[in-house]
Residue frames as a rotation matrix with the C-alpha (Angstrom) as fourth column:
MET 1
0.331 -0.792 0.513 -12.64
-0.589 0.251 0.768 8.97
-0.737 -0.557 -0.383 17.21
LEU 2
-0.177 -0.510 -0.842 -10.25
-0.977 0.194 0.088 7.25
0.119 0.838 -0.533 14.82
ILE 3
-0.920 -0.185 0.345 -10.72
-0.269 0.939 -0.214 3.87
-0.285 -0.290 -0.914 16.50
ASN 4
-0.068 0.975 0.211 -14.47
-0.026 0.209 -0.978 4.05
-0.997 -0.072 0.011 15.84
GLU 5
0.341 0.119 -0.933 -13.82
-0.871 -0.333 -0.361 4.93
-0.354 0.935 -0.010 12.21
ILE 6
-0.608 -0.678 -0.413 -11.65
-0.775 0.619 0.125 1.83
0.171 0.396 -0.902 11.88
MET 7
-0.873 0.262 0.411 -14.04
-0.009 0.835 -0.550 -0.50
-0.487 -0.484 -0.727 13.70
ASN 8
0.033 0.997 -0.068 -17.12
-0.011 -0.067 -0.998 0.76
-0.999 0.033 0.009 11.87
ASN 9
-0.765 -0.304 -0.567 -15.92
-0.568 -0.094 0.817 0.12
-0.302 0.948 -0.101 8.33
ASN 10
0.271 0.961 -0.044 -18.90
-0.840 0.214 -0.498 -1.05
-0.470 0.172 0.866 6.33
LEU 11
-0.772 -0.603 0.204 -18.26
-0.466 0.754 0.464 -4.73
-0.433 0.263 -0.862 5.71
SER 12
0.237 0.919 0.316 -21.69
-0.214 0.366 -0.906 -5.30
-0.948 0.147 0.283 4.19
GLU 13
0.195 -0.256 -0.947 -19.78
-0.979 -0.105 -0.174 -5.30
-0.055 0.961 -0.271 0.88
GLY 14
0.003 -0.229 0.973 -18.32
-0.466 0.861 0.204 -8.68
-0.885 -0.454 -0.104 1.87
PRO 15
-0.295 -0.110 0.949 -19.19
0.534 0.805 0.259 -11.16
-0.792 0.583 -0.178 -0.86
ASN 16
0.717 0.625 0.310 -20.63
0.621 -0.369 -0.692 -8.29
-0.318 0.688 -0.652 -2.94
ASP 17
0.290 -0.712 -0.639 -17.27
-0.310 -0.702 0.641 -6.53
-0.905 0.012 -0.425 -3.19
PRO 18
0.946 0.157 -0.283 -16.47
-0.310 0.186 -0.932 -6.54
-0.094 0.970 0.225 -6.94
HIS 19
0.278 -0.926 -0.255 -12.76
-0.544 0.067 -0.836 -6.98
0.792 0.371 -0.485 -6.23
ILE 20
0.756 0.108 0.646 -13.00
-0.630 0.386 0.673 -9.49
-0.177 -0.916 0.360 -3.41
PHE 21
0.722 -0.521 0.455 -9.96
0.293 0.826 0.481 -11.70
-0.627 -0.214 0.749 -2.70
LYS 22
0.556 -0.608 0.566 -7.54
0.590 -0.190 -0.784 -9.37
0.585 0.771 0.253 -4.56
ALA 23
0.760 -0.388 -0.521 -4.47
0.300 -0.503 0.811 -7.78
-0.577 -0.772 -0.265 -2.95
ILE 24
0.672 -0.572 0.471 -2.01
0.369 -0.292 -0.882 -5.43
0.642 0.767 0.015 -4.64
PHE 25
0.415 -0.651 -0.635 1.33
0.761 -0.134 0.635 -4.83
-0.499 -0.747 0.440 -2.91
LEU 26
0.910 -0.138 0.392 2.84
0.121 -0.814 -0.568 -1.40
0.397 0.564 -0.724 -3.56
ALA 27
0.409 -0.853 -0.323 6.63
0.826 0.196 0.528 -1.07
-0.387 -0.483 0.785 -3.33
GLY 28
0.388 -0.368 0.845 8.82
0.494 -0.691 -0.528 2.01
0.778 0.622 -0.087 -3.60
GLY 29
-0.379 -0.651 -0.658 11.20
0.913 -0.144 -0.382 4.06
0.154 -0.745 0.649 -1.54
PRO 30
0.131 0.369 -0.920 10.72
0.569 -0.788 -0.235 7.54
-0.812 -0.493 -0.313 -0.05
GLY 31
-0.188 -0.168 -0.968 10.04
-0.443 -0.865 0.236 10.09
-0.877 0.473 0.088 -2.77
SER 32
-0.882 -0.130 0.452 9.04
0.288 0.611 0.738 7.48
-0.372 0.781 -0.501 -5.34
GLY 33
-0.702 0.663 -0.261 5.55
-0.712 -0.655 0.253 8.98
-0.003 0.363 0.932 -5.58
LYS 34
-0.927 0.369 -0.069 3.51
0.369 0.929 0.016 5.97
0.070 -0.011 -0.997 -4.50
GLY 35
-0.372 0.825 -0.426 0.62
0.282 -0.336 -0.898 8.26
-0.884 -0.454 -0.108 -3.53
PHE 36
-0.294 0.194 -0.936 0.51
-0.792 -0.598 0.125 9.65
-0.535 0.778 0.330 -7.07
VAL 37
-0.864 -0.084 -0.496 0.48
-0.386 0.742 0.547 6.14
0.323 0.665 -0.674 -8.53
VAL 38
-0.785 0.614 -0.085 -2.27
0.526 0.587 -0.615 4.99
-0.328 -0.527 -0.784 -6.16
SER 39
-0.191 0.767 -0.612 -4.52
-0.046 -0.630 -0.775 7.95
-0.981 -0.120 0.155 -6.95
ASN 40
-0.191 0.066 -0.979 -3.98
-0.910 -0.386 0.151 7.60
-0.368 0.920 0.133 -10.70
LEU 41
-0.608 -0.163 -0.777 -3.96
-0.602 0.732 0.318 3.83
0.517 0.661 -0.543 -11.13
MET 42
-0.431 0.365 -0.825 -5.73
0.366 0.907 0.211 2.12
0.825 -0.211 -0.524 -8.24
GLY 43
-0.949 0.058 0.310 -7.21
-0.287 -0.567 -0.772 4.57
0.132 -0.822 0.554 -5.76
LYS 44
-0.688 0.720 0.092 -10.52
0.415 0.494 -0.764 3.94
-0.596 -0.488 -0.638 -4.00
ASP 45
-0.074 0.690 -0.720 -12.25
-0.450 -0.667 -0.594 6.44
-0.890 0.280 0.360 -6.29
THR 46
-0.102 -0.023 -0.995 -11.37
-0.993 0.061 0.100 4.32
0.059 0.998 -0.029 -9.33
THR 47
-0.520 -0.171 -0.837 -11.19
-0.323 0.946 0.007 0.74
0.791 0.274 -0.547 -8.03
GLY 48
0.573 0.767 0.289 -12.81
-0.552 0.100 0.828 0.62
0.606 -0.634 0.481 -4.58
LEU 49
0.172 -0.590 -0.789 -9.77
0.493 0.745 -0.450 -1.17
0.853 -0.311 0.419 -3.16
LYS 50
0.986 0.159 -0.048 -9.11
0.108 -0.392 0.913 -0.55
0.126 -0.906 -0.404 0.55
ILE 51
0.298 -0.931 0.210 -5.75
-0.157 -0.265 -0.951 1.09
0.942 0.251 -0.225 1.24
VAL 52
0.873 -0.148 -0.464 -3.67
0.485 0.351 0.801 -0.23
0.044 -0.925 0.378 4.13
ASN 53
0.045 -0.843 0.535 -1.11
0.423 -0.470 -0.775 2.45
0.905 0.261 0.336 5.05
SER 54
0.233 0.023 -0.972 0.05
0.972 0.012 0.234 3.23
0.017 -1.000 -0.020 8.59
ASP 55
-0.818 -0.572 0.060 1.39
0.573 -0.819 0.003 6.66
0.047 0.037 0.998 7.51
GLU 56
-0.362 0.779 0.512 -2.16
0.059 -0.529 0.846 7.88
0.930 0.337 0.145 6.90
VAL 57
0.601 0.585 -0.545 -3.22
0.532 0.216 0.819 6.81
0.597 -0.782 -0.181 10.41
TYR 58
-0.154 -0.784 -0.601 0.01
0.987 -0.156 -0.051 8.23
-0.054 -0.600 0.798 11.90
GLU 59
-0.843 -0.179 0.507 -0.67
0.309 -0.933 0.183 11.66
0.441 0.311 0.842 10.42
LYS 60
0.128 0.962 0.242 -4.25
0.034 -0.248 0.968 11.65
0.991 -0.116 -0.065 11.74
LEU 61
0.547 0.023 -0.837 -3.10
0.790 0.318 0.525 10.68
0.278 -0.948 0.155 15.22
ALA 62
-0.525 -0.832 -0.181 -0.40
0.851 -0.507 -0.137 13.38
0.022 -0.226 0.974 15.17
SER 63
-0.631 0.338 0.698 -2.99
0.076 -0.868 0.490 16.02
0.772 0.362 0.522 14.26
MET 64
0.432 0.895 -0.111 -5.12
0.121 0.064 0.991 14.99
0.893 -0.442 -0.081 17.25
VAL 65
-0.196 -0.588 -0.784 -2.41
0.889 0.231 -0.396 15.37
0.414 -0.775 0.478 19.92
LYS 66
0.766 0.467 0.441 -3.25
0.187 -0.819 0.543 17.95
0.615 -0.334 -0.715 22.61
PRO 67
0.223 0.630 -0.744 -2.51
0.308 -0.770 -0.559 20.71
-0.925 -0.104 -0.366 23.46
GLU 68
0.183 -0.203 -0.962 -0.69
-0.811 -0.584 -0.031 21.04
-0.555 0.786 -0.272 20.11
PRO 69
0.987 0.160 -0.010 -0.54
-0.132 0.778 -0.614 18.68
-0.091 0.608 0.789 17.11
LEU 70
0.281 -0.928 0.243 2.79
0.333 0.332 0.882 16.96
-0.900 -0.167 0.403 16.49
ASP 71
0.570 -0.210 -0.794 4.91
-0.722 -0.589 -0.363 18.60
-0.392 0.780 -0.488 13.81
LEU 72
0.701 -0.243 0.670 5.95
0.267 0.961 0.070 15.57
-0.661 0.130 0.739 11.75
SER 73
0.850 -0.463 0.252 8.19
0.124 -0.288 -0.950 17.72
0.512 0.838 -0.187 9.57
ASP 74
0.333 -0.729 0.598 10.57
-0.902 -0.432 -0.024 17.99
0.276 -0.531 -0.801 12.54
PRO 75
0.060 -0.365 -0.929 12.80
-0.153 0.916 -0.370 14.87
0.986 0.165 -0.001 12.82
GLU 76
-0.889 -0.419 0.185 13.26
-0.217 0.030 -0.976 15.54
0.403 -0.907 -0.118 16.56
VAL 77
-0.232 0.898 0.373 9.49
-0.948 -0.122 -0.295 15.47
-0.220 -0.423 0.879 17.09
VAL 78
0.473 0.383 -0.794 9.20
-0.654 0.756 -0.025 12.24
0.591 0.531 0.608 15.11
ALA 79
-0.212 -0.694 -0.688 11.97
0.060 0.693 -0.718 10.68
0.975 -0.194 -0.105 17.23
SER 80
-0.581 0.017 0.814 10.52
-0.738 -0.432 -0.518 11.96
0.343 -0.901 0.264 20.52
PRO 81
-0.944 0.262 0.200 8.66
0.095 0.797 -0.596 9.62
-0.316 -0.544 -0.778 22.94
GLN 82
-0.101 0.962 -0.254 5.37
-0.274 -0.272 -0.922 11.24
-0.956 -0.024 0.291 21.88
GLY 83
0.025 0.040 -0.999 6.19
-0.990 -0.138 -0.030 10.81
-0.139 0.990 0.036 18.20
GLN 84
-0.812 -0.402 -0.423 7.20
-0.463 0.885 0.047 7.18
0.355 0.234 -0.905 18.62
GLU 85
-0.730 0.629 0.268 4.12
0.050 0.440 -0.896 6.46
-0.682 -0.641 -0.353 20.73
ALA 86
0.174 0.801 -0.573 1.92
-0.636 -0.352 -0.686 7.85
-0.752 0.484 0.448 17.95
ARG 87
-0.261 -0.369 -0.892 3.82
-0.939 0.312 0.146 5.76
0.224 0.876 -0.428 15.37
GLU 88
-0.992 -0.130 0.002 3.37
-0.125 0.949 -0.290 2.53
0.036 -0.287 -0.957 17.35
LYS 89
-0.369 0.927 0.060 -0.31
-0.044 0.047 -0.998 3.26
-0.928 -0.371 0.024 17.90
ALA 90
0.111 0.363 -0.925 -0.71
-0.913 -0.330 -0.238 3.92
-0.392 0.872 0.295 14.17
LYS 91
-0.690 -0.432 -0.581 0.81
-0.633 0.750 0.194 0.51
0.351 0.501 -0.791 13.40
ARG 92
-0.899 0.387 0.204 -1.59
0.147 0.707 -0.692 -1.20
-0.412 -0.592 -0.692 15.84
LEU 93
-0.052 0.940 -0.338 -4.64
-0.282 -0.339 -0.898 0.60
-0.958 0.049 0.283 14.42
THR 94
-0.124 -0.069 -0.990 -3.56
-0.991 -0.051 0.128 -0.14
-0.059 0.996 -0.062 10.85
LYS 95
-0.949 -0.233 -0.212 -3.28
-0.238 0.971 -0.001 -3.84
0.206 0.049 -0.977 11.70
LEU 96
-0.589 0.804 0.085 -6.75
0.174 0.228 -0.958 -3.66
-0.789 -0.550 -0.274 13.25
ARG 97
0.096 0.601 -0.794 -8.13
-0.713 -0.515 -0.476 -1.96
-0.695 0.611 0.379 10.15
GLN 98
-0.494 -0.337 -0.802 -6.55
-0.831 0.453 0.321 -4.58
0.255 0.825 -0.504 7.88
GLY 99
-0.979 0.165 0.122 -8.04
0.098 0.899 -0.427 -7.36
-0.180 -0.406 -0.896 10.02
ASN 100
-0.207 0.952 -0.225 -11.43
-0.141 -0.257 -0.956 -5.72
-0.968 -0.166 0.187 9.64
TYR 101
0.035 0.144 -0.989 -11.02
-0.973 -0.223 -0.067 -5.68
-0.230 0.964 0.132 5.86
LEU 102
-0.801 -0.443 -0.403 -9.87
-0.534 0.833 0.146 -9.30
0.271 0.332 -0.903 5.84
ASP 103
-0.662 0.635 0.398 -12.99
-0.041 0.499 -0.866 -10.37
-0.748 -0.590 -0.304 7.72
GLY 104
0.440 0.866 -0.238 -14.94
-0.261 -0.130 -0.956 -9.34
-0.859 0.483 0.169 4.63
ARG 105
0.001 -0.577 0.816 -12.18
0.703 0.581 0.410 -10.55
-0.711 0.574 0.407 2.25
LEU 106
0.858 0.391 -0.333 -12.22
0.113 -0.776 -0.620 -7.09
-0.501 0.495 -0.710 0.65
GLY 107
0.589 -0.644 0.488 -9.83
0.669 0.049 -0.742 -6.04
0.453 0.764 0.460 -2.11
LEU 108
0.744 -0.382 -0.548 -6.67
0.372 -0.445 0.815 -4.43
-0.555 -0.810 -0.189 -0.69
ILE 109
0.585 -0.752 0.304 -3.74
0.025 -0.358 -0.933 -2.20
0.810 0.554 -0.191 -1.52
ILE 110
0.720 -0.461 -0.518 -0.83
0.656 0.209 0.725 -2.95
-0.226 -0.862 0.453 0.83
ASP 111
0.768 -0.354 0.533 1.07
0.065 -0.786 -0.615 0.35
0.637 0.508 -0.581 0.71
GLY 112
0.820 -0.568 -0.073 4.64
0.044 -0.065 0.997 0.38
-0.571 -0.820 -0.028 2.00
THR 113
0.241 -0.810 -0.535 8.26
-0.915 -0.374 0.153 0.61
-0.324 0.452 -0.831 0.97
ALA 114
0.991 0.125 -0.040 8.52
-0.131 0.963 -0.236 -3.21
0.009 0.239 0.971 0.90
LYS 115
0.234 -0.972 0.006 12.16
-0.864 -0.210 -0.457 -2.90
0.446 0.102 -0.889 1.94
ASP 116
-0.406 -0.292 0.866 11.75
-0.743 0.657 -0.127 -6.08
-0.532 -0.695 -0.484 4.00
VAL 117
-0.476 0.167 -0.864 11.48
-0.717 0.496 0.490 -9.02
0.510 0.852 -0.116 1.59
GLU 118
-0.904 0.088 -0.419 10.72
0.256 0.895 -0.365 -11.59
0.343 -0.437 -0.831 4.29
LYS 119
-0.677 0.692 -0.251 7.90
-0.016 -0.354 -0.935 -9.48
-0.736 -0.629 0.250 5.71
THR 120
-0.252 0.566 -0.785 6.37
-0.938 -0.342 0.054 -9.08
-0.238 0.750 0.617 2.26
GLN 121
-0.647 -0.049 -0.761 6.69
-0.383 0.884 0.269 -12.81
0.659 0.466 -0.591 1.61
ASP 122
-0.930 0.297 -0.218 4.97
0.345 0.498 -0.796 -13.55
-0.128 -0.815 -0.565 4.93
GLN 123
-0.432 0.801 -0.415 2.09
-0.426 -0.587 -0.689 -11.13
-0.795 -0.121 0.595 4.21
LYS 124
-0.332 0.248 -0.910 1.71
-0.927 0.091 0.364 -12.56
0.173 0.964 0.200 0.72
ALA 125
-0.840 -0.051 -0.540 1.61
-0.043 0.999 -0.027 -16.17
0.541 0.001 -0.841 1.99
LYS 126
-0.820 0.552 -0.152 -0.99
0.249 0.105 -0.963 -15.37
-0.515 -0.827 -0.224 4.68
LEU 127
-0.259 0.735 -0.627 -3.26
-0.736 -0.570 -0.365 -13.61
-0.626 0.367 0.689 2.18
GLU 128
-0.391 0.067 -0.918 -2.96
-0.792 0.483 0.372 -16.45
0.468 0.873 -0.136 -0.32
ASP 129
-0.973 0.067 -0.220 -3.78
0.168 0.858 -0.485 -18.97
0.156 -0.509 -0.847 2.43
LEU 130
-0.506 0.836 -0.212 -7.06
-0.076 -0.289 -0.954 -17.07
-0.859 -0.467 0.210 2.87
GLY 131
0.152 0.559 0.815 -7.74
0.786 0.432 -0.443 -17.37
-0.600 0.708 -0.373 -0.86
TYR 132
0.604 0.046 -0.796 -6.41
-0.193 -0.960 -0.201 -14.03
-0.773 0.275 -0.571 -2.11
ASP 133
0.539 -0.532 0.652 -4.74
0.823 0.170 -0.542 -13.52
0.178 0.829 0.530 -5.48
THR 134
0.533 -0.425 -0.732 -1.76
0.293 -0.718 0.631 -11.16
-0.794 -0.551 -0.258 -5.18
MET 135
0.514 -0.486 0.707 0.28
0.746 -0.153 -0.648 -8.89
0.423 0.861 0.284 -7.41
MET 136
0.120 -0.524 -0.843 2.91
0.684 -0.572 0.452 -6.17
-0.720 -0.631 0.290 -6.92
VAL 137
0.787 -0.016 0.616 3.32
0.445 -0.676 -0.587 -2.72
0.426 0.737 -0.525 -8.47
PHE 138
0.109 -0.864 -0.492 6.89
0.912 -0.111 0.396 -1.48
-0.396 -0.491 0.776 -8.01
VAL 139
0.966 0.241 0.096 7.12
0.259 -0.910 -0.322 2.33
0.010 0.336 -0.942 -8.23
ASN 140
0.206 -0.977 0.055 10.57
0.947 0.213 0.238 3.21
-0.244 0.003 0.970 -9.51
THR 141
0.996 -0.050 0.074 12.44
-0.028 -0.961 -0.276 6.54
0.085 0.273 -0.958 -9.59
ASN 142
0.171 -0.985 -0.022 16.05
0.466 0.100 -0.879 7.54
0.868 0.140 0.476 -9.86
ILE 143
-0.072 -0.267 -0.961 17.82
0.996 0.033 -0.084 8.63
0.054 -0.963 0.263 -6.68
ASP 144
-0.944 -0.312 0.106 17.99
0.313 -0.950 -0.010 12.32
0.104 0.024 0.994 -7.65
VAL 145
-0.357 0.899 0.254 14.23
-0.226 -0.347 0.910 12.53
0.906 0.268 0.327 -8.12
ALA 146
0.265 0.436 -0.860 13.63
0.671 0.557 0.489 10.62
0.692 -0.707 -0.145 -4.89
GLN 147
-0.459 -0.530 -0.713 15.75
0.881 -0.374 -0.289 13.09
-0.113 -0.761 0.639 -2.92
GLU 148
-0.933 0.143 0.331 14.16
-0.017 -0.934 0.357 16.10
0.360 0.327 0.874 -4.59
ARG 149
-0.028 0.998 -0.055 10.64
-0.056 0.054 0.997 14.87
0.998 0.031 0.054 -3.79
ASN 150
0.054 -0.012 -0.998 11.61
0.906 0.421 0.044 14.01
0.420 -0.907 0.034 -0.23
LYS 151
-0.846 -0.456 -0.276 12.61
0.529 -0.780 -0.334 17.65
-0.063 -0.429 0.901 0.34
MET 152
-0.710 0.652 0.268 9.11
-0.367 -0.666 0.649 18.71
0.601 0.363 0.712 -0.77
ARG 153
-0.065 0.702 -0.709 7.33
0.478 0.646 0.596 16.42
0.876 -0.300 -0.378 1.71
PRO 154
0.541 0.326 0.775 5.85
-0.493 -0.623 0.607 17.79
0.681 -0.711 -0.177 4.95
ARG 155
0.831 -0.271 0.485 7.51
-0.314 0.491 0.813 14.87
-0.459 -0.828 0.323 6.79
GLN 156
0.610 -0.669 -0.424 11.02
-0.620 -0.070 -0.781 15.01
0.493 0.740 -0.458 5.35
LEU 157
0.925 -0.379 -0.029 13.57
0.339 0.789 0.512 12.25
-0.172 -0.483 0.858 5.94
PRO 158
0.321 -0.892 -0.318 17.33
-0.388 -0.430 0.815 12.81
-0.864 -0.138 -0.484 6.27
ASP 159
0.406 -0.200 -0.892 19.19
-0.913 -0.045 -0.406 12.51
0.041 0.979 -0.200 2.95
GLU 160
-0.650 -0.758 -0.053 21.27
-0.752 0.652 -0.095 9.58
0.106 -0.022 -0.994 4.15
MET 161
-0.453 0.573 0.683 18.13
-0.186 0.688 -0.701 7.66
-0.872 -0.445 -0.206 5.14
VAL 162
0.587 0.665 -0.462 16.55
-0.556 -0.084 -0.827 8.27
-0.588 0.742 0.321 1.71
ILE 163
0.029 -0.685 -0.728 19.70
-0.962 0.180 -0.208 6.98
0.273 0.706 -0.654 0.00
LYS 164
-0.823 -0.367 0.434 19.87
-0.513 0.808 -0.290 3.90
-0.244 -0.461 -0.853 2.23
MET 165
-0.105 0.878 0.467 16.19
-0.135 0.453 -0.882 3.04
-0.985 -0.156 0.070 1.75
TRP 166
0.533 0.266 -0.803 16.36
-0.785 -0.197 -0.587 3.69
-0.315 0.944 0.104 -2.01
HIS 167
-0.381 -0.768 -0.515 19.26
-0.869 0.488 -0.085 1.25
0.316 0.415 -0.853 -2.41
SER 168
-0.752 0.144 0.644 17.52
-0.324 0.769 -0.551 -1.30
-0.574 -0.622 -0.532 -0.20
VAL 169
0.308 0.948 0.079 14.36
-0.276 0.169 -0.946 -1.25
-0.911 0.269 0.313 -2.31
GLN 170
0.392 -0.237 -0.889 16.34
-0.920 -0.091 -0.381 -1.31
0.010 0.967 -0.254 -5.57
ASP 171
-0.677 -0.735 0.025 18.32
-0.734 0.674 -0.080 -4.33
0.042 -0.073 -0.996 -4.35
ASN 172
-0.558 0.536 0.633 15.03
-0.127 0.699 -0.704 -6.12
-0.820 -0.473 -0.322 -3.68
MET 173
-0.045 0.628 -0.777 13.49
-0.911 -0.345 -0.226 -5.52
-0.410 0.697 0.588 -7.11
MET 174
-0.415 -0.176 -0.893 14.59
-0.691 0.699 0.183 -8.84
0.592 0.693 -0.412 -8.60
LYS 175
-0.998 0.056 -0.016 13.57
0.051 0.716 -0.696 -10.71
-0.028 -0.696 -0.718 -5.45
PHE 176
-0.349 0.929 -0.123 10.07
-0.376 -0.259 -0.890 -9.27
-0.858 -0.265 0.440 -5.67
GLN 177
-0.041 0.293 -0.955 9.85
-0.999 0.007 0.045 -10.15
0.020 0.956 0.293 -9.35
GLN 178
-0.739 -0.282 -0.612 10.76
-0.304 0.950 -0.071 -13.75
0.601 0.134 -0.788 -8.55
MET 179
-0.913 0.396 0.096 8.32
0.014 0.266 -0.964 -13.79
-0.407 -0.879 -0.248 -5.63
PHE 180
-0.092 0.959 -0.268 5.30
-0.390 -0.282 -0.877 -12.59
-0.916 0.024 0.400 -7.62
GLY 181
-0.150 -0.019 0.989 6.23
0.731 0.671 0.124 -13.92
-0.666 0.741 -0.086 -11.05
ASN 182
-0.934 -0.341 0.104 6.37
0.311 -0.639 0.704 -11.98
-0.174 0.690 0.703 -14.30
GLN 183
-0.425 0.844 0.328 2.60
0.567 -0.034 0.823 -12.05
0.705 0.536 -0.464 -14.79
ASN 184
0.647 0.708 -0.282 1.92
0.638 -0.302 0.708 -10.41
0.417 -0.638 -0.647 -11.42
PHE 185
0.100 -0.664 -0.741 4.84
0.704 -0.479 0.524 -8.00
-0.703 -0.574 0.420 -11.09
TYR 186
0.523 0.156 0.838 4.77
0.767 -0.516 -0.382 -4.57
0.373 0.842 -0.390 -12.77
ILE 187
-0.391 -0.720 -0.573 7.20
0.823 -0.552 0.132 -1.65
-0.412 -0.420 0.809 -12.67
VAL 188
0.763 0.594 0.253 5.93
0.645 -0.721 -0.253 1.92
0.032 0.356 -0.934 -12.95
ASP 189
-0.403 -0.888 0.224 8.45
0.875 -0.445 -0.190 4.52
0.268 0.119 0.956 -14.07
ASN 190
0.693 0.711 -0.117 7.57
0.702 -0.629 0.335 7.54
0.165 -0.314 -0.935 -11.93
SER 191
-0.241 -0.902 -0.359 10.73
0.905 -0.343 0.252 9.61
-0.350 -0.264 0.899 -12.39
GLY 192
-0.978 -0.067 -0.200 8.83
-0.003 -0.943 0.331 12.37
-0.211 0.325 0.922 -14.18
GLY 193
-0.303 0.928 -0.217 5.50
-0.577 -0.360 -0.733 13.52
-0.758 -0.097 0.645 -15.54
LEU 194
0.018 0.450 0.893 3.12
0.442 0.797 -0.411 11.78
-0.897 0.403 -0.185 -17.91
GLU 195
0.653 0.130 -0.746 3.95
-0.508 -0.656 -0.559 14.27
-0.562 0.744 -0.362 -20.65
ASP 196
-0.532 -0.834 -0.147 6.69
-0.754 0.387 0.532 11.79
-0.386 0.394 -0.834 -21.59
PRO 197
0.215 0.697 -0.684 5.01
-0.920 0.380 0.098 9.44
0.328 0.608 0.723 -24.16
ASN 198
-0.331 -0.410 -0.850 7.00
-0.166 0.912 -0.375 6.41
0.929 0.017 -0.370 -22.98
ARG 199
-0.995 -0.026 0.092 6.13
-0.093 0.073 -0.993 7.04
0.019 -0.997 -0.076 -19.34
LYS 200
-0.280 0.959 -0.033 2.47
-0.906 -0.275 -0.322 7.59
-0.318 -0.061 0.946 -20.21
GLU 201
0.132 0.271 -0.953 2.43
-0.693 0.713 0.107 4.35
0.709 0.646 0.282 -22.20
ASN 202
-0.745 -0.482 -0.461 3.96
0.017 0.677 -0.735 2.53
0.667 -0.556 -0.497 -19.21
PHE 203
-0.820 0.502 0.274 1.26
-0.450 -0.271 -0.851 3.91
-0.353 -0.821 0.448 -16.86
GLU 204
0.043 0.909 -0.414 -1.51
-0.999 0.027 -0.046 2.88
-0.031 0.416 0.909 -19.26
ALA 205
-0.127 -0.159 -0.979 -0.11
-0.398 0.912 -0.096 -0.64
0.908 0.378 -0.179 -19.66
VAL 206
-0.948 -0.246 -0.201 0.11
0.089 0.403 -0.911 -1.11
0.305 -0.882 -0.360 -15.87
GLU 207
-0.569 0.809 0.151 -3.39
-0.727 -0.408 -0.552 0.31
-0.385 -0.424 0.820 -15.39
LYS 208
0.162 0.612 -0.774 -4.77
-0.865 0.466 0.188 -2.25
0.476 0.639 0.605 -17.85
ALA 209
-0.473 -0.415 -0.777 -2.94
-0.030 0.889 -0.457 -5.04
0.881 -0.192 -0.433 -16.02
ILE 210
-0.976 0.141 0.167 -4.41
-0.184 -0.119 -0.976 -3.88
-0.118 -0.983 0.142 -12.69
ARG 211
-0.198 0.969 -0.150 -7.94
-0.957 -0.224 -0.183 -3.73
-0.211 0.107 0.972 -14.12
ARG 212
0.072 0.157 -0.985 -7.54
-0.580 0.810 0.086 -7.19
0.811 0.565 0.150 -15.58
PHE 213
-0.771 -0.478 -0.420 -6.24
0.062 0.600 -0.798 -8.56
0.633 -0.641 -0.433 -12.28
ILE 214
-0.906 0.394 0.157 -8.91
-0.259 -0.221 -0.940 -7.10
-0.336 -0.892 0.302 -9.99
SER 215
-0.119 0.916 -0.383 -11.76
-0.985 -0.157 -0.069 -7.91
-0.123 0.369 0.921 -12.39
SER 216
-0.419 -0.062 -0.906 -10.97
-0.406 0.905 0.126 -11.61
0.812 0.421 -0.405 -12.67
PRO 217
0.647 0.747 0.153 -13.12
-0.490 0.254 0.834 -13.85
0.585 -0.614 0.530 -10.42
PRO 218
0.105 -0.587 0.803 -11.57
-0.933 0.222 0.284 -15.48
-0.345 -0.779 -0.524 -7.34
ARG 219
0.302 -0.051 -0.952 -9.95
-0.693 0.674 -0.256 -18.75
0.655 0.737 0.168 -8.37
LYS 220
-0.748 -0.664 0.024 -8.51
-0.485 0.522 -0.702 -20.34
0.453 -0.536 -0.712 -5.22
PRO 221
-0.310 0.636 -0.706 -10.49
0.422 0.758 0.497 -23.17
0.852 -0.144 -0.504 -3.52
GLN 222
-0.651 0.026 -0.759 -10.40
0.742 -0.187 -0.643 -21.26
-0.159 -0.982 0.102 -0.18
ALA 223
-0.904 0.306 -0.300 -12.06
-0.332 -0.942 0.039 -18.25
-0.271 0.134 0.953 -1.83
LYS 224
-0.521 0.736 -0.432 -14.74
-0.394 0.242 0.887 -20.31
0.758 0.632 0.164 -3.54
SER 225
-0.378 0.339 -0.862 -15.49
0.713 0.700 -0.037 -22.15
0.591 -0.628 -0.506 -0.29
TRP 226
-0.810 0.038 -0.586 -15.77
0.427 -0.646 -0.633 -18.88
-0.403 -0.762 0.507 1.68
LEU 227
-0.815 0.514 -0.267 -18.09
-0.577 -0.681 0.451 -17.38
0.049 0.522 0.852 -0.92
ALA 228
-0.409 0.673 -0.616 -20.29
0.044 0.689 0.723 -20.49
0.911 0.269 -0.312 -0.87
ASP 229
-0.505 0.170 -0.846 -20.59
0.847 0.288 -0.448 -20.20
0.167 -0.942 -0.290 2.92
GLN 230
-0.899 0.119 -0.422 -21.75
0.039 -0.937 -0.347 -16.57
-0.437 -0.328 0.838 2.58
ARG 231
-0.746 0.658 -0.108 -24.68
-0.253 -0.129 0.959 -17.39
0.617 0.742 0.262 0.32
PRO 232
-0.277 0.725 0.630 -28.10
-0.952 -0.121 -0.280 -17.45
-0.127 -0.678 0.724 1.99
GLN 233
-0.951 -0.052 0.305 -29.24
-0.068 0.997 -0.044 -20.95
-0.301 -0.063 -0.951 2.84
């Protein structure tokens, strides 16, 4: 059962997690290729960071619906009572999973569009109150590429929704930069492949920044106090 998977996350890492008290926010609209960026720059196979993404849970729940799995490529299915029920349950389970990670102060990737600045600010403040250091990676693409990639996704969004969300995220770029500061805000150009030398150089520079960020020791008093409490007496 998915709920057991979420509840039984191994939190023995706790104070032994090499990237404890680090949280990376991932921003980008539909079709920006955030999944590609995560797997290439900060995925669990390369960093061990825990990914918080309700879409992943949503897709698992949809595949478990009986007698037939939900077809998330059909907008009518997504909008149906069953589809919306699965979406709301996915959000609740994702919040539960994140709470489980926070209990162990594990390193996180907060994966979302980040179209809501106030919500991002609230999440950032709550994490920092716990002692987390935070940064943001903004995955940027042009609108044509975003629409083209959206049409290739199993769960396709209407064109007008992609355009609206793309503009919303673009409008927030400067706000996010001000929120996180220049030293903890990085833009990844994901409009094409890494065969472009400039794009490849950009990816490598951001990867180095991520490695530097997650490898630095916790610095906030709350983090140091929590770690001291975890040491055997």
